[in-house]
C-alpha positions as CSV (number, residue, x, y, z in Angstrom):
1,X,47.3,65.1,47.2
2,X,49.8,66.3,44.1
3,X,53.4,67.2,44.4
4,X,52.8,70.8,44.9
5,X,50.5,70.1,48.2
6,X,53.2,67.7,49.6
7,X,55.9,69.8,48.9
8,X,54.0,72.6,50.9
9,X,53.4,70.2,54.1
10,X,57.1,69.7,54.0
11,X,58.2,72.7,54.0
12,X,56.1,73.5,57.2
13,X,56.8,70.5,59.0
14,X,60.6,71.4,58.1
15,X,60.3,75.2,59.0
16,X,58.5,74.2,62.1
17,X,61.5,71.9,63.2
18,X,63.6,74.5,62.8
19,X,61.8,76.8,65.1
20,X,61.9,74.4,67.4
21,X,65.2,73.6,67.0
22,X,66.7,77.3,67.5
23,X,64.3,77.4,70.3
24,X,66.0,75.1,72.3
25,X,69.3,76.2,71.0
26,X,68.4,79.7,72.4
27,X,67.7,78.2,75.7
28,X,70.8,76.6,76.0
29,X,72.6,79.8,75.1
30,X,70.4,81.8,77.9
31,X,71.5,78.9,80.5
32,X,75.2,79.4,79.5
33,X,74.8,83.3,79.7
34,X,73.4,83.4,83.1
35,X,76.0,80.9,84.5
36,X,78.7,83.3,83.1
37,X,77.0,86.4,84.0
38,X,76.5,85.2,87.8
39,X,80.3,84.3,87.6
40,X,81.3,88.0,86.3
41,X,82.0,86.8,83.1
42,X,80.9,89.6,81.1
43,X,82.6,88.8,77.7
44,X,81.5,84.9,77.5
45,X,77.9,86.1,78.9
46,X,77.5,88.6,76.2
47,X,78.6,86.5,73.4
48,X,75.9,83.7,74.6
49,X,73.3,86.6,74.8
50,X,73.7,87.2,71.6
51,X,73.6,83.9,70.3
52,X,70.4,83.5,72.1
53,X,69.3,86.6,70.7
54,X,70.0,85.6,66.8
55,X,68.3,82.2,67.7
56,X,64.7,83.9,69.1
57,X,62.4,84.8,66.4
58,X,61.3,88.2,65.6
59,X,57.7,87.8,66.7
60,X,58.6,86.9,70.4
61,X,59.7,90.5,70.9
62,X,59.3,90.7,74.8
63,X,61.8,87.8,75.0
64,X,63.8,89.5,72.4
65,X,63.7,92.3,74.4
66,X,64.8,90.8,78.0
67,X,67.5,89.2,75.7
68,X,68.8,92.5,74.7
69,X,68.7,94.4,77.9
70,X,70.9,91.6,79.4
71,X,73.5,91.6,76.4
72,X,73.8,95.5,76.8
73,X,74.5,95.3,80.5
74,X,77.8,92.9,79.4
75,X,78.8,94.7,76.6
76,X,78.8,98.0,78.7
77,X,80.7,96.1,81.2
78,X,83.5,95.0,78.5
79,X,83.3,98.7,77.3
80,X,81.9,97.7,73.9
81,X,80.2,101.2,73.8
82,X,78.8,100.7,70.1
83,X,77.3,97.1,71.0
84,X,75.8,98.1,74.3
85,X,74.0,100.9,72.2
86,X,72.7,98.9,69.9
87,X,71.6,96.4,72.2
88,X,69.8,99.0,74.4
89,X,68.0,100.5,71.0
90,X,66.6,97.0,70.7
91,X,65.8,96.6,74.4
92,X,63.9,100.1,74.0
93,X,62.3,98.9,70.9
94,X,61.1,95.7,72.0
95,X,59.5,97.9,74.9
96,X,61.8,96.0,77.7
97,X,63.6,98.8,79.0
98,X,63.8,100.1,82.3
99,X,64.0,103.7,83.7
100,X,67.5,102.8,84.7
101,X,68.2,101.2,81.2
102,X,67.4,104.3,79.5
103,X,70.0,106.2,82.4
104,X,72.6,103.4,81.4
105,X,71.6,104.2,77.6
106,X,71.8,107.8,77.6
107,X,75.5,107.0,79.7
108,X,76.7,105.0,76.9
109,X,75.5,107.7,74.3
110,X,77.8,110.0,76.2
111,X,81.0,107.8,76.3
112,X,80.1,107.3,72.4
113,X,80.8,110.9,72.1
114,X,76.9,110.9,70.7
115,X,76.4,114.1,73.0
116,X,72.8,115.4,71.3
117,X,71.3,112.2,71.5
118,X,72.7,111.8,74.9
119,X,70.9,115.3,75.4
120,X,67.6,113.6,74.4
121,X,67.7,110.7,76.4
122,X,69.0,112.3,80.1
123,X,66.2,114.9,79.5
124,X,63.8,111.8,79.1
125,X,65.0,110.2,81.9
126,X,64.9,112.8,84.6
127,X,60.8,113.0,83.5
128,X,60.9,109.8,85.7
129,X,63.8,110.1,88.1
130,X,63.8,113.8,89.0
131,X,66.0,113.5,91.8
132,X,68.9,111.0,90.1
133,X,72.3,112.4,90.4
134,X,74.0,111.0,87.1
135,X,71.1,111.9,85.3
136,X,71.6,115.4,86.5
137,X,75.3,115.2,85.9
138,X,74.9,113.4,82.7
139,X,72.8,116.0,81.4
140,X,75.0,118.8,82.5
141,X,78.0,116.7,80.4
142,X,76.2,115.9,77.5
143,X,75.7,120.2,77.4
144,X,79.0,121.1,78.1
145,X,81.6,118.5,76.8
146,X,81.7,120.0,73.2
147,X,82.5,123.7,74.4
148,X,84.8,121.8,76.6
149,X,86.5,120.1,74.0
150,X,86.3,123.2,71.7
151,X,88.2,124.9,74.5
152,X,91.2,122.7,75.2
153,X,93.4,123.3,77.9
154,X,97.5,123.2,78.4
155,X,97.7,119.5,78.1
156,X,99.5,117.8,75.5
157,X,98.7,114.4,74.7
158,X,100.4,111.7,72.8
159,X,100.0,108.0,71.9
160,X,102.9,105.4,73.1
161,X,103.1,102.9,70.3
162,X,106.5,101.5,72.0
163,X,104.4,100.7,75.1
164,X,101.2,99.2,73.2
165,X,100.0,95.9,71.8
166,X,96.9,94.8,70.0
167,X,95.5,94.1,73.2
168,X,94.7,96.1,76.2
169,X,97.6,98.0,78.1
170,X,96.9,100.1,81.2
171,X,98.2,101.3,84.5
172,X,101.5,103.0,83.8
173,X,103.8,103.1,87.1
174,X,106.9,105.4,86.9
175,X,110.0,103.9,88.8
176,X,113.5,104.8,89.2
177,X,115.7,107.6,90.7
178,X,115.5,109.1,87.4
179,X,112.2,107.7,86.3
180,X,113.7,105.0,83.9
181,X,111.5,102.1,84.4
182,X,108.0,102.0,83.4
183,X,105.8,99.4,84.5
184,X,102.0,98.7,83.0
185,X,99.2,96.1,82.9
186,X,99.1,94.1,79.7
187,X,96.9,91.5,78.1
188,X,98.9,91.1,75.1
189,X,99.4,88.0,73.7
190,X,103.1,87.7,75.4
191,X,101.1,87.2,79.0
192,X,101.5,83.8,81.2
193,X,98.7,81.4,80.9
194,X,96.7,79.9,78.0
195,X,93.1,80.3,78.8
196,X,91.3,83.3,77.5
197,X,89.6,85.4,80.2
198,X,86.0,84.9,80.4
199,X,85.8,88.6,81.8
200,X,87.3,90.3,79.2
201,X,87.7,87.6,76.2
202,X,91.5,88.2,75.8
203,X,94.3,87.1,77.7
204,X,94.4,87.4,81.8
205,X,97.0,90.3,82.4
206,X,100.4,90.3,83.7
207,X,102.7,93.1,84.7
208,X,105.5,94.1,81.9
209,X,108.3,96.9,82.0
210,X,110.2,99.2,79.7
211,X,113.4,100.7,81.0
212,X,114.7,104.4,79.2
213,X,118.4,104.2,78.0
214,X,120.4,107.2,78.6
215,X,119.3,108.8,75.4
216,X,115.8,108.7,76.6
217,X,114.7,105.8,74.3
218,X,112.5,103.0,75.9
219,X,113.0,99.7,75.3
220,X,110.8,97.1,74.1
221,X,108.2,95.6,77.0
222,X,109.2,92.3,78.9
223,X,107.2,90.7,81.5
224,X,108.2,91.1,84.8
225,X,110.5,87.8,86.4
226,X,110.6,86.6,89.8
227,X,106.9,85.1,90.5
228,X,104.9,88.4,90.5
229,X,102.9,87.1,87.2
230,X,100.6,84.4,87.5
231,X,97.9,82.7,85.5
232,X,95.5,85.1,86.7
233,X,95.0,89.1,86.2
234,X,97.1,90.8,87.6
235,X,97.0,94.9,87.0
236,X,96.4,98.4,88.1
237,X,98.8,98.8,91.0
238,X,101.2,101.4,92.2
239,X,104.4,101.5,94.3
240,X,105.2,102.7,97.9
241,X,107.4,105.8,98.0
242,X,111.0,103.9,98.5
243,X,110.2,102.1,95.4
244,X,111.0,98.6,97.3
245,X,107.0,97.2,97.4
246,X,104.4,96.9,94.7
247,X,100.6,96.9,95.8
248,X,98.6,95.8,92.9
249,X,95.4,94.2,91.7
250,X,95.0,90.5,91.3
251,X,91.6,88.6,90.3
252,X,91.8,85.1,91.2
253,X,90.1,82.5,89.4
254,X,87.1,79.8,90.6
255,X,85.1,77.7,88.2
256,X,82.0,78.0,90.7
257,X,82.8,81.2,92.3
258,X,82.3,85.0,91.6
259,X,85.0,86.8,90.3
260,X,86.0,89.3,93.1
261,X,89.3,91.4,92.5
262,X,91.3,91.6,95.5
263,X,94.8,94.0,96.7
264,X,98.2,92.0,96.9
265,X,101.4,93.0,97.3
266,X,104.9,92.3,95.8
267,X,108.3,92.7,97.4
268,X,111.5,93.7,95.4
269,X,114.4,92.3,95.2
270,X,117.4,94.0,93.7
271,X,115.5,94.1,90.0
272,X,113.3,91.2,90.6
273,X,109.2,91.1,92.2
274,X,108.4,88.1,94.2
275,X,105.2,85.9,94.6
276,X,102.8,88.5,95.4
277,X,100.7,87.9,99.0
278,X,97.2,89.3,100.0
279,X,96.5,92.2,101.9
280,X,93.5,91.9,103.9
281,X,91.4,94.9,104.0
282,X,88.6,93.7,106.0
283,X,86.8,90.5,106.6
284,X,83.9,91.0,103.7
285,X,84.8,88.3,101.4
286,X,81.6,89.3,98.5
287,X,83.2,92.7,98.0
288,X,86.2,93.5,95.3
289,X,89.2,95.4,96.6
290,X,91.2,96.8,93.6
291,X,93.3,100.1,92.4
292,X,96.0,100.3,95.1
293,X,97.6,104.0,95.5
294,X,99.9,104.8,98.5
295,X,99.8,108.4,99.9
296,X,103.2,110.4,99.2
297,X,104.2,110.0,102.7
298,X,103.5,106.1,102.7
299,X,100.7,106.7,105.5
300,X,97.8,105.6,103.4
301,X,96.8,102.5,101.1
302,X,93.7,104.3,98.9
303,X,91.9,101.8,96.8
304,X,88.5,101.6,95.3
305,X,85.8,98.7,96.3
306,X,82.0,98.1,96.0
307,X,81.9,97.1,99.9
308,X,78.5,98.1,101.9
309,X,79.0,101.6,103.2
310,X,79.5,103.7,99.9
311,X,77.7,106.1,97.9
312,X,77.0,103.6,94.8
313,X,78.9,101.9,92.2
314,X,82.7,101.5,93.5
315,X,83.8,104.2,95.9
316,X,87.3,105.1,96.9
317,X,88.6,104.2,100.6
318,X,91.8,104.5,102.0
319,X,93.1,102.3,105.3
320,X,96.3,103.3,107.2
321,X,99.4,101.5,106.7
322,X,101.2,101.0,110.2
323,X,104.3,98.2,109.9
324,X,102.8,95.0,109.3
325,X,99.1,95.9,110.5
326,X,96.4,98.0,109.3
327,X,94.4,100.5,110.6
328,X,90.1,100.9,109.9
329,X,89.0,101.4,106.4
330,X,87.8,105.2,105.8
331,X,85.3,106.0,103.0
332,X,86.7,109.6,101.2
333,X,82.7,110.2,101.0
334,X,81.6,113.8,99.5
335,X,83.1,115.5,97.1
336,X,85.1,112.6,95.6
337,X,82.6,109.7,95.4
338,X,79.0,109.6,93.9
339,X,76.6,107.1,92.9
340,X,78.7,106.5,90.1
341,X,82.0,104.6,89.6
342,X,85.2,106.2,91.3
343,X,88.4,104.3,90.6
344,X,92.1,104.5,89.5
345,X,93.7,106.7,92.4
346,X,96.6,108.1,92.3
347,X,98.9,110.6,93.9
348,X,101.1,113.7,92.2
349,X,104.3,113.8,94.6
350,X,103.1,117.5,95.8
351,X,99.7,115.8,97.3
352,X,97.4,116.4,94.7
353,X,95.0,113.6,94.4
354,X,93.8,111.8,91.0
355,X,91.1,109.6,90.2
356,X,88.8,108.7,87.8
357,X,84.9,109.3,87.5
358,X,81.8,108.4,85.6
359,X,79.5,110.0,88.1
360,X,80.8,113.5,87.9
361,X,79.7,116.0,85.2
362,X,82.6,115.2,82.5
363,X,83.3,114.6,78.8
364,X,82.1,111.2,79.2
365,X,83.1,107.4,80.5
366,X,85.5,107.6,83.2
367,X,87.2,111.2,83.3
368,X,90.3,112.4,85.5
369,X,89.8,114.7,88.3
370,X,91.8,116.4,90.3
371,X,91.4,116.7,94.4
372,X,93.6,119.9,96.0
373,X,93.2,120.1,99.7
374,X,91.6,123.5,100.5
375,X,94.0,125.4,103.2
376,X,91.3,126.9,105.2
377,X,88.3,124.2,105.0
378,X,90.4,121.2,104.8
379,X,88.0,119.8,102.4
380,X,88.8,118.4,98.8
381,X,88.1,120.8,95.9
382,X,87.8,119.2,92.6
383,X,88.8,120.1,89.4
384,X,88.6,119.0,86.1
385,X,91.8,119.3,83.8
386,X,89.5,119.1,80.8
387,X,90.8,117.9,76.9
388,X,92.7,116.5,75.8
389,X,94.1,115.0,79.0
390,X,90.0,113.7,79.4
391,X,87.8,112.5,76.2
392,X,84.8,110.5,75.6
393,X,86.2,107.7,76.6
394,X,87.9,106.2,79.7
395,X,90.5,108.1,81.0
396,X,92.5,107.1,84.0
397,X,95.9,105.6,85.9
398,X,97.7,108.4,86.3
399,X,101.8,108.6,87.0
400,X,104.4,111.6,87.4
401,X,108.1,112.0,86.5
402,X,108.8,113.5,89.8
403,X,107.6,117.2,90.8
404,X,106.8,118.2,87.2
405,X,103.2,117.9,85.7
406,X,104.1,115.6,82.8
407,X,104.2,111.4,82.7
408,X,101.8,108.7,81.6
409,X,98.3,107.9,81.5
410,X,96.0,105.5,79.7
411,X,92.7,105.7,77.6
412,X,90.6,103.5,75.3
413,X,89.7,106.8,73.2
414,X,89.9,106.1,69.3
415,X,88.7,102.4,70.0
416,X,86.2,100.8,69.1
417,X,86.8,97.9,71.0
418,X,87.6,99.7,73.7
419,X,91.0,98.2,74.1
420,X,93.3,100.8,76.8
421,X,96.8,102.4,75.8
422,X,99.2,104.0,77.2
423,X,99.5,107.9,76.3
424,X,102.0,110.5,77.3
425,X,100.8,113.6,78.9
426,X,102.5,117.1,79.8
427,X,101.1,120.4,80.9
428,X,104.0,123.1,81.1
429,X,103.2,124.8,84.3
430,X,106.2,126.6,86.1
431,X,108.1,124.4,88.4
432,X,110.7,125.3,90.7
433,X,112.9,122.7,92.5
434,X,115.9,121.8,93.9
435,X,117.4,118.5,92.7
436,X,120.5,117.7,95.2
437,X,123.1,115.1,95.6
438,X,124.3,113.5,98.5
439,X,127.4,111.5,98.6
440,X,130.5,111.2,100.2
441,X,133.1,113.7,99.7
442,X,135.6,111.3,98.0
443,X,133.1,108.2,97.4
444,X,130.0,107.4,96.1
445,X,126.2,108.4,96.6
446,X,124.6,107.7,100.5
447,X,121.4,106.3,100.2
448,X,121.1,106.6,104.4
449,X,121.4,110.2,104.1
450,X,119.1,112.8,105.0
451,X,118.4,116.7,104.4
452,X,117.1,119.2,106.5
453,X,115.2,121.8,104.5
454,X,114.4,125.2,106.6
455,X,112.7,128.1,104.7
456,X,111.5,131.5,105.8
457,X,108.2,130.9,105.0
458,X,108.0,128.4,108.0
459,X,108.6,125.7,106.0
460,X,110.6,122.8,108.1
461,X,111.1,119.3,106.8
462,X,113.3,116.3,106.7
463,X,113.9,114.8,103.1
464,X,114.8,111.2,102.5
465,X,117.0,110.3,99.7
466,X,116.9,107.8,96.6
467,X,119.1,105.1,96.3
468,X,121.1,107.0,94.2
469,X,121.7,109.5,96.8
470,X,119.3,112.7,94.8
471,X,116.1,114.2,96.3
472,X,113.9,116.4,94.8
473,X,111.9,119.5,96.4
474,X,109.6,121.9,94.8
475,X,110.2,125.4,96.0
476,X,108.1,128.7,96.5
477,X,109.3,131.8,94.6
478,X,110.5,134.5,97.0
479,X,111.3,132.3,99.7
480,X,115.3,131.5,100.8
481,X,115.9,128.1,102.0
482,X,119.1,126.6,104.0
483,X,119.5,122.8,103.6
484,X,122.0,120.5,105.8
485,X,123.1,117.1,104.4
486,X,123.2,114.6,107.1
487,X,124.5,111.1,107.5
488,X,125.5,109.0,110.2
489,X,129.7,108.4,110.3
490,X,129.9,111.8,107.9
491,X,130.5,115.7,108.8
492,X,127.5,117.9,108.0
493,X,127.1,120.2,104.4
494,X,125.2,123.2,104.2
495,X,123.7,125.0,101.4
496,X,121.9,128.2,100.7
497,X,119.5,129.0,98.4
498,X,117.2,132.2,97.4
499,X,114.3,131.3,94.9
500,X,113.6,134.0,92.5
501,X,110.3,134.2,90.5
502,X,111.1,132.5,87.2
503,X,108.8,132.8,83.8
504,X,109.9,129.1,83.0
505,X,110.2,125.7,85.0
506,X,113.5,125.6,86.6
507,X,115.8,123.1,88.3
508,X,118.2,124.4,90.9
509,X,121.0,121.9,91.5
510,X,122.5,121.5,94.8
511,X,125.4,119.2,95.8
512,X,126.1,117.9,99.6
513,X,129.5,116.4,99.2
514,X,130.0,114.6,103.1
515,X,133.2,114.2,104.7
516,X,133.9,111.0,106.3
517,X,134.7,110.8,110.0
518,X,136.2,107.5,110.0
519,X,138.6,107.8,106.9
520,X,141.1,110.1,105.4
521,X,139.3,112.6,103.4
522,X,141.2,114.2,100.2
523,X,141.3,118.1,99.8
524,X,141.3,117.9,96.1
525,X,143.0,120.6,94.2
526,X,145.6,122.1,96.8
527,X,148.6,123.0,94.6
528,X,152.1,124.2,96.1
529,X,155.4,125.9,94.8
530,X,157.4,123.4,92.9
531,X,159.5,121.7,96.1
532,X,158.0,124.3,98.4
533,X,155.1,124.8,101.0
534,X,154.3,128.0,99.3
535,X,150.4,127.8,98.4
536,X,149.4,128.7,95.2
537,X,146.8,130.8,94.3
538,X,144.5,128.3,92.5
539,X,144.5,126.5,96.2
540,X,142.1,129.4,97.6
541,X,138.9,127.6,96.6
542,X,139.4,124.3,98.0
543,X,140.6,126.2,101.1
544,X,137.8,128.2,101.3
545,X,135.6,124.8,101.0
546,X,137.5,123.6,103.8
547,X,137.3,126.9,106.0
548,X,133.1,126.6,105.4
549,X,133.2,123.1,106.1
550,X,134.5,123.7,109.3
551,X,132.2,126.2,110.6
552,X,129.3,124.3,109.4
553,X,130.7,121.6,111.7
554,X,131.9,123.7,114.8
555,X,132.4,120.7,117.1
556,X,135.0,119.3,114.9
557,X,138.9,119.0,115.3
558,X,141.4,117.6,112.5
559,X,144.5,116.4,111.6
560,X,145.5,118.2,108.6
561,X,148.4,116.0,106.9
562,X,150.6,116.2,103.8
563,X,152.0,113.4,101.7
564,X,154.8,112.8,99.3
565,X,155.7,110.0,96.8
566,X,158.7,107.8,97.6
567,X,161.4,110.1,95.5
568,X,163.7,111.8,97.5
569,X,165.0,110.8,101.5
570,X,162.8,110.0,104.3
571,X,163.9,113.1,106.4
572,X,163.8,115.5,103.5
573,X,160.2,114.5,102.3
574,X,158.9,114.7,105.7
575,X,160.2,118.2,106.8
576,X,158.5,119.3,103.0
577,X,155.2,117.9,103.9
578,X,155.0,119.4,107.5
579,X,155.8,122.5,106.1
580,X,153.1,122.1,103.5
581,X,150.5,121.1,106.4
582,X,151.4,124.0,108.4
583,X,151.0,126.3,105.3
584,X,147.4,125.2,105.2
585,X,146.8,125.2,108.6
586,X,147.6,129.2,108.6
587,X,145.5,129.8,106.1
588,X,142.8,128.3,108.0
589,X,143.7,130.1,111.3
590,X,143.9,133.2,109.3
591,X,140.2,132.8,107.9
592,X,138.7,132.2,111.7
593,X,139.4,128.5,112.6
594,X,140.4,128.1,116.1
595,X,144.1,126.5,116.2
596,X,143.1,124.3,119.2
597,X,140.8,122.5,116.3
598,X,143.8,122.4,114.0
599,X,146.8,119.3,114.2
600,X,149.5,119.8,111.2
601,X,151.0,116.8,110.3
602,X,153.6,116.0,107.4
603,X,154.0,112.3,107.0
604,X,156.4,112.5,103.9
605,X,156.1,109.0,102.2
606,X,155.0,106.9,105.4
607,X,151.5,106.7,104.3
608,X,151.2,105.8,100.6
609,X,147.5,106.2,99.4
610,X,144.8,103.3,99.9
611,X,142.7,103.1,96.5
612,X,139.1,103.6,96.9
613,X,136.0,103.1,94.7
614,X,136.4,106.4,93.2
615,X,139.9,105.9,92.1
616,X,139.1,102.7,90.6
617,X,136.5,104.3,88.2
618,X,139.1,106.4,86.6
619,X,141.9,104.0,86.8
620,X,140.0,100.6,86.0
621,X,143.6,99.0,86.2
622,X,143.9,99.9,89.8
623,X,141.9,97.8,92.3
624,X,140.1,98.9,95.3
625,X,141.9,98.3,98.9
626,X,145.6,98.4,96.9
627,X,148.3,100.4,98.7
628,X,150.5,102.6,96.6
629,X,153.8,101.5,98.3
630,X,156.8,101.8,96.5
631,X,157.4,98.2,95.7
632,X,154.0,98.4,94.3
633,X,154.5,101.2,91.8
634,X,157.7,100.0,90.3
635,X,156.2,97.1,89.2
636,X,154.2,99.0,87.1
637,X,154.8,100.6,83.5
638,X,156.1,104.3,83.7
639,X,152.7,106.0,82.6
640,X,150.9,104.3,85.3
641,X,154.1,104.8,87.7
642,X,153.3,108.8,87.6
643,X,149.8,108.6,87.9
644,X,150.4,107.0,91.3
645,X,153.1,109.2,92.5
646,X,150.6,112.0,91.5
647,X,147.9,110.4,93.8
648,X,150.4,109.7,96.6
649,X,151.3,113.4,96.4
650,X,148.1,114.7,98.6
651,X,146.8,116.9,101.2
652,X,144.3,115.1,103.6
653,X,142.3,115.4,106.9
654,X,140.7,113.3,109.1
655,X,138.4,113.8,112.2
656,X,139.9,113.6,115.7
657,X,136.8,114.6,117.6
658,X,133.3,115.6,116.9
659,X,133.0,117.1,121.0
660,X,134.7,120.0,120.6
661,X,133.5,123.2,122.8
662,X,130.7,121.7,123.6
663,X,131.5,120.9,127.2
664,X,132.5,123.1,130.2
665,X,135.6,122.7,132.7
666,X,133.5,120.7,134.7
667,X,132.3,117.9,132.0
668,X,128.8,119.6,131.4
669,X,127.0,120.2,128.2
670,X,127.5,124.1,127.7
671,X,124.2,124.4,125.5
672,X,121.3,121.9,127.1
673,X,118.5,121.2,124.3
674,X,115.8,123.8,124.3
675,X,112.1,121.9,124.6
676,X,110.7,121.0,121.5
677,X,107.4,123.3,121.9
678,X,109.5,126.5,122.1
679,X,109.1,128.4,119.0
680,X,112.5,129.1,117.3
681,X,113.0,131.8,114.0
682,X,113.1,129.5,110.9
683,X,116.6,130.4,109.9
684,X,118.2,130.5,113.0
685,X,121.6,128.8,112.8
686,X,121.2,126.4,116.1
687,X,118.4,124.7,114.3
688,X,121.0,123.2,112.1
689,X,123.7,122.7,115.3
690,X,123.7,118.7,115.0
691,X,126.0,116.2,116.9
692,X,127.8,114.0,114.5
693,X,127.2,110.2,115.6
């Protein structure tokens, strides 16, 4: 046996050993992959399938094709479309792809923007699956998407680098009276925990937030504190209308149990969000519940789930919120849900319903759809907002800046690895809205207030205000509105508005200063001639506003008081103050206010002013509750003394009664309330004849 023969035999044995070793290694990878797949850890499963594929000899075509098919499904789950397409092509090449695999392959081609190839593939699928809805809609999408992209829309879209990282950033949520906070989910390196997710290959997601300053600049995102974030995945959430509760998705980890998503909720205390607790949707423990959204009226919780009874894939469902309990679960059905995936429900404040779907005809991946209720049929009508809000990739997670068609969403467009990032959007539609502010006439916002709004188109509604006393309401051109600001312990204030048609968006700013019925109310900008009781002309506006206030509150009687500084004798100051109070009362009587509703009193210097919170804002050297007595003032420097004397020289009123004219001589209520079922004209004055409590 020569040397060459020996080397040949040795090399054959070495090669055979290598093949056996690789086959053994492939089996180990396959076992790991199947275990990860059973747990829903698609990233880790794809990695092991890939290793097994590489270790499987090319001549084992059937086995290679089977591995490629499983690898393709895993890549599809983790949004790696290009890798999924390559794996599906191998499964097809090795003749291990079913008709359903070819459908998945076609949908990945669509998501990758390979529209021509997708048309061919969907056509082939329909030859063997002629009634498949996803294949039909996919073919429509592939044929029409290029034209939809060419047509475009009025939407403008911009990537928001300030929010985005090198990993996934998704599901933005605006919060705050001025929408100055943006919350979102992120798998960036700053997220809590040290382990990488077997599902995504990144760190588990946490909730982060950014704050906008007075100049409109957003801060660097920070993780939410207070116990909300955990080592699990947290993401895809929504706030209740009052901003006090966050519903979100959480994915607990169990080493031996499949990964199921659940909905949890967290309560806000000041600026911190507390530890989340599970929201029990049903007793089904084998289904996932994710992507919560709360309806604008706070009555319904919308979410997506793969629970039985749907149309296939993930469907959108809803459940009624009622205090601490929850009502029955409802599937939204047609035309919202399809055999594909419907996810990420969201609401615009006007009630329009937004969601994302890969089952309806679209541009590829998840497309955003708008569902509006038809006023006649009471059914949803779907609208596709087009490009660039939608793209060939996944587009989802809408959040709106008040009534306007602008805000933020997320998309993985242009990202080969499938990472989601946050984008801004705006559609310059014409929106006319009222921006109102309800506040104490001599103080600050009244978050407990309500605004009653009536329009001559039949509108009749009550509006709650935000924590800063503000509210926003979209109005209709050509309609006249009457609004009444009310709050327990305060007099009412009415505003009227006629909305004209506009060529661009417009915001009508209305002020609702409410007068207290328990504390003196300053009548600002009342001026008298020096050392006299004669009202100066520049006092007219303030006096006319007082007339209007008394007309809006016809059951109120007031004491009208005038005050002086400590200079001069008590008798002289009191006499001057009395004459000044009577001058104001005479003006009110001349302008239609009944004399027996008014009591003029001149206090002179008997009742020095008590400092209120609003005074402290203007004069920080004062303290709330300080009383500007002569002794107090004389301890100040000369400039501050003059300021305090000016504050003491004032005209005020205080409410004495809130039942004037309501009862007859026998003590019976004059105008008994009418039955609620009785029809009334929208703008009748009695709509606003409220009793002040």
